N, C-alpha and C positions, 0 to 999 in steps of 0.2 A: 267736637264743639263744646261739650261740657267741660272738658279739661282746659280748653282755651279760655273760657270765661273765668274759671277758677284762677287760672294763671294771670289773667288781666288784673284781677283784684289784688292778688298777692304781689304783683310786680310794681305796684305803686310805692313799695318800699324804696325803689330807686328814685323817687321824687324828693328824697330828703334834702337835696341841695336847695329846694324852694324855701326851706325853713331855716337854713343855717344862719343867714343874716338877720331875719326877723327875730329869731329866738335870742341871738347874741345881743341885739339891740334892746329887746324887751326886758331881759333879765341881767344884762351886763355880764354875760358869760364869755369866756375866751373861745377862740376857734377850736382849741383842743377839747374843751368841755363839750361844745356842741358836737364835734366829731365823735366824741366818746359815746353819745347816745346812739348814733348810727352804727358805730363799731359794736356796741353791745347787742344791737338788734341782729346784725349779721352773724355775730358769734353765737347767739341764741338760735338763729336760724339753722346754722350748721349742726348744733346739738339736736334740735328738733327733727332734723332730717334723719338722724340715726334712729330716733325713737319711732318716727313715722314709718321709716323703711322696715323696721322690725315688725311693727304692728300690721302694716298692710300685707306683709307676706303671710300673716296668720289670720287676719280679720278681714271682713268685707271692706273694700276700699272706700265705700260710701261713709262708713262710720268714722274712719280715720280722717278723711277729708273734711267732714263736717266738724269734728272736734278741732282740727287745726284752724279752719276758717273762723270758727267761733272765738278762739283765743286771739287771732289776729284782729278781728273786729272789736273784741273787748279791750284789747290793749290800746287801740286808737281812741275808742270812746272814753276810757278812763283818763288817757293823756289829755284829751281836750277838756274834760270836766274838772280835773283836779290840779293841773300843773300850776296855774296862777296862784293857788292857795298853798299847795304843799311843796312846790319848788322842784329843784333839779333832780333830786333822788327819785321823786315820784315819776318824772318823765322817763328816767332810765329804767325803772322797774316796769312801768306799764307799757310804753311803746317799745322800749328796748328789749326787755327780758320776756314779758308775757306775750307781747305781739310778735316779736321775732321768733320765739319758740313755736308759737302756733303757725307762723308762716312756714317754718321748716317742716313741720308735721304735714301740712297740707301740700307743700311743694312736691315732695317725693312721690305722692300717691298718683296724680295724673301721669307723671313721667313713667313710672314703673308699669302702670296699667296699660298705657298705650303702646309701650315698647313690647309688651307681651302679645298684644293684638296683631302686630304687624312684623313678624319675624323676618320677612324677606326685605324689608325696607326700614330697618330700625333707625337709621340716621335721619331719613326724611320724616318719618312719622313722629319720632321723638322731637325733632326740630320744630315741627309744626305746633306741637303743644307748648314747648318752652318758649316759642316765639311770643306767646301771649304774655309771658313774664316780662319780656323786654318792652313790649308795646304798652304795658300798663302805665309806665311813666309818661308816655306820649299822651295818652288820653287824660290822665290825671293832671299833668302840667297844663294842658290846654284849658281844662275846666277851671282849675284854681287860679290861673293867671288872669282869667276874665272876671273874677269876683272883685268888685270895686273896692271893698273894704280891705281885702288882702293885698291888692295892688298898691293901695295907698300906704299900708303898713310897710310893704317892701321898699317903697321909695324913701320913706322916713328912715328905715334901717340902713339904706345905702349911704345916707348922709352920716350916720353914726359910725359905720364901718370905715368910711373914707377918712374921717377925722382921727379915728383910733389908729389906722394904719400909718397915717402921716406922723403921728406921735411916736410910733414904734421906729419908723425910719429915721426920725429926727433925734431919737434917744431922749425924749422928754416924757414926763409923766402925763397921764391922760385921765381926766375926770369926765366920765361920760354921763353923769346923772342928768345934766341939762339936755342931752340929746337922746336919752332913752325914750322908747316908744310910750305913747299915751295909753291909758286904760282901754280906750276904744280900739286902738291898734292891736293890743295884746288879745283882746276878746275876738277880733276878726281872725287872727292867726290861729288861736286855739280852737275856735269853732269849726275850722276845717277838719281837724282831727276827729271831733265828735261826730259831725255829720258823715264823714267818710266811714266811720265804724258802722253806722247803721246801714249805709249802702252796701258795704262789703258783706254784712251778715245776710242781707236779702238776696243779692245777685249770686255771690259765690256759694252761699248755703244751698240755694235751690238748684244750682248747677251740679253741686257735689252729689245730689241725690241720683243723678243719672249715670254715675260711674259704675262700671261692671268689670269683673275679670272675664277673660275669654273662657270658653269651654275647656274642660280638662283635656290635656293632650295636645293643645295648640303649641306649636313650636316650629323651629326651622326644619323644613322638609329635607330628609337625608338625601345626599348626593345631587341636590338641585342647586347648590351654591358652591362657590369656590372655597368657602370656609369648611373645614372638616368638622364633623359632628363633635359636640361638646358634652362633657360631663359637668353638670352644674356643681360648683364648689361652694360648700357652706362657709359662712363667715369665719369659722374657726380655722379653716384651711387657707382662706384668702389672706388673712393677716400674717401668715407664715411665708408668703411668697414675696420676692423682691418686687414683682410687678405691681403689687398693691401700693407700695411706697413710692414707686416711680410715678404711677398715676396720681397719687396724692400730691406729690411735688409739682407735677404739671398743673394740676388744678390750682394749687396755692399760688404759683407764679402768675398765672393768667388772671386770677381774681385780684391779686394785689395790685397789678397794673390797672385793671379796669376800674376797680372800686376806688382807687385814689382819685381818678377823674370823676366818677359818678358822684361820690360823696360831696365834692366841692365844685361841681361843674359850672354853676352860675357864677360863683366868686372867681374861679379861674378864668372864665371868659371875660369877666369885667376887668380883671387884673391885666390880662394880656392885650386887650383891645380898647379898654377905656369905655366900653359900652355901658349903658344904664342897666339896672337889674331887669327892667321890663324887656329890653331888647335881648339881653343875655338869656332870659327865660324863654323867649320866643325862639331864639336860635337853638338852644338846647332841646326845647320841645320838638323842633323839627328834626334834629339829627338823632334824637333818642330812638326813633323808629329803627335805626340800624342795629340797635341792641336786639330787637326782635327779629329783624330780617337775617341777621348773622346766624341765628340759631337754626333756621331752616336752610339757609344758603350753605353753611359749612357742613351741616348734617348731610345734605344732598351731595356735596363735594366728597365727603368722606366715604360715601357709599361707592364712589367711582374710583378715587385714587388711593383709598386706604386711610384709616384713622390716623396712623402715625405721620404720614406725609402731610395730611391736613393740619395736624397740630404743629408740626415744624413750621409750616407757612404762617400759621397764626402767631407764633412767637416772633419769627423773623420780621414780619411786616410791622408789628407793633414796636419792635426795637428801633427801627428806622424812624417811625413817627415820634416816639418819645425823645429821640435825640434832636429832632428838628423843631418840636413844638415850642420850646422856650424862645426861639427866634422869630416866631410868627406873631404878627400884631394886627392883622386884618381879620374882620369877622368871617370872611370867606375862608381864609387859610386855617384859622383855628377851628372853625366849624367843620371843615373837611378833615382835619386831624382827629377831632372828636368822633366823627362818623366812622373813620377807619378803626379807631380804638374800640368803639362800641360794637362794630361789626365783628371784630376778632374776639372781643370779650364774650359776646353772645354766642359766637361760634364754638368757644370752649364748652359751654353748657349744652349746645346742640349736639356735640360730638361725644362727650364723655359718657353719657348713658349707654350709647351703642358700643363704645370701646369697652366699658365694663361688662356688658352682656357678651361681647365677643370673647373676652378673656375668661370670664368666670361663669357664664351661663345665665339663664333667666329664672331658675327656680328660686333663687335667693336674691334676686336683683334688687329688691327694695332695700334690704339690709346692707348688701355689699356696696351699692351706690351711695346709700346713706352714709356709710363709713368714709367713703371718698369725699363726700360733701363736708366733712368736718374741716377739710382744707379751706373751704369757703368761709367757715366761721373764723378760723385763725387768721386768714388773709383779711377778713373783714375788720379785724382789730388792727393789723399792721398798716394797711393802706391809708385809712382815714386818720389814724394817729400820727403817721409819718407826715401827711399833708398838714394837719393841724399844728404839729410841732414846728415844722419849717415856717409856716405862715406866721405863727406867733413870734418867732425869733428873728425873722428876716423881713417881714412885711410883704412877702411874695411867696407864691407856690413854686416858682421856676426851679429852685435848687433841689426840689424833690423828684424831678423828672429823670435826671441822668442816672441815679442809682437804680431806678426801675428799669431803665434801658439796658444797663449792664446785666441785670438779672435775667431779662428776656433773651439777651444774646447767649448767655450761658445755658439757658433752658432749651435752645433749639435742638440740641443733640439728644435730649431725653426721649422724645417719642420715636426717634430713629433707632435707638438702642433697645427699645422695649419690645419683647416678644411674648407671645402667649405662653402661659405656664404649661409645662409638659404634662403635669398630672390632670390638666383639663381636657386634653385631646383624647378622644376615644380611638382605640386601635381599630382600623377599618376591617382587618381580617377577623378580629374577635367579634365585631359587630355583625359582620356578614354571617359568621358561624351561628350566632344567636338567632338571627333572623331565619336562617335555614332550618333551625330546630324548632321554631315556633309553629304550632299546629295551624293549619289553614282554617279560617272562619267557616262555620257551618252555614 
């Protein structure tokens, strides 16, 4: 439960699409510029996961989680207090780099801790914790969308964006100064960042105090699972295995697909359906729950059919949806497509910690999984920037969907070809010999 609450606060990073239009209209930024803030935060998150993973393998997880949560809260607070005066660079540094780095440090800790506690059900247990990360956007979207000042600012921003997109499609210049948000609108948008920082510090900080590592010796019980016993591989050995790079690539492709949708979910919904920002936010807030549910659903599925088969299904299902999404124009159709993408996107995060533990053991799980999460950071740059670039140059997000579908089709074979490293498997005869030579306890 402590890990779940921490993840709920961290997962609000996926609510970024609430701010894309208001920020663009407030400061006359392009889609690419606004997307770059989110891309910077996800890139910093991937970097922070490596640092957090290394630290939590060596230090009490409470210390690591509190440091990460503190930086995430600080980044939000500073973004809300200083962006109006200090501009775009301030938002990139505070929310993007400081907040994202702290988010990554804190993210890895509950995942690694809980995976160590439940060795016989890693997929289910890890999925339950990371489910909170996906549900964070649901809670945050619901709260923020009901703030009158923010809702009014979002409506004004929709007018600005509609006029700008029409100018882009018509090939004419656009002077948005007359449609830019008022000072009251800007204040309403930025105050959300500031207040959120205080709430995150209180809720996530107090929950992080409850995290504990399991007693020494906790691990998969020998001979009680279909998986053969493992020798935990240190990071120096892991990076020399081809399996590490295959897992990294799997994470990269899955995140690129999902983050493209998440970073611009509300604008994409409005583009495809013509719905107002308020309606689009409500629809996305409803389907965002699938990001959380996918983490526990696919984690549970992977415990039964195997991690590789689960990941192959995740890729294949998304490929079909991305091909079809551009031709959908009803709220129900696009909402269903979003739900499936989010279910599979979350499923990748629900399955990968267990896959890493199955391949490389749990003794260095924090660092090993943290290194895989650098794929999240790189994909966090590629997905949003691809979406922003296509939108700025075509006036629509649709043409960004087919390249992603092609990458997902190509990735289907990756999990089916990946096998556990040979140097990670303990020879059963050697293990039995060692056990027989161990003196009986007095």
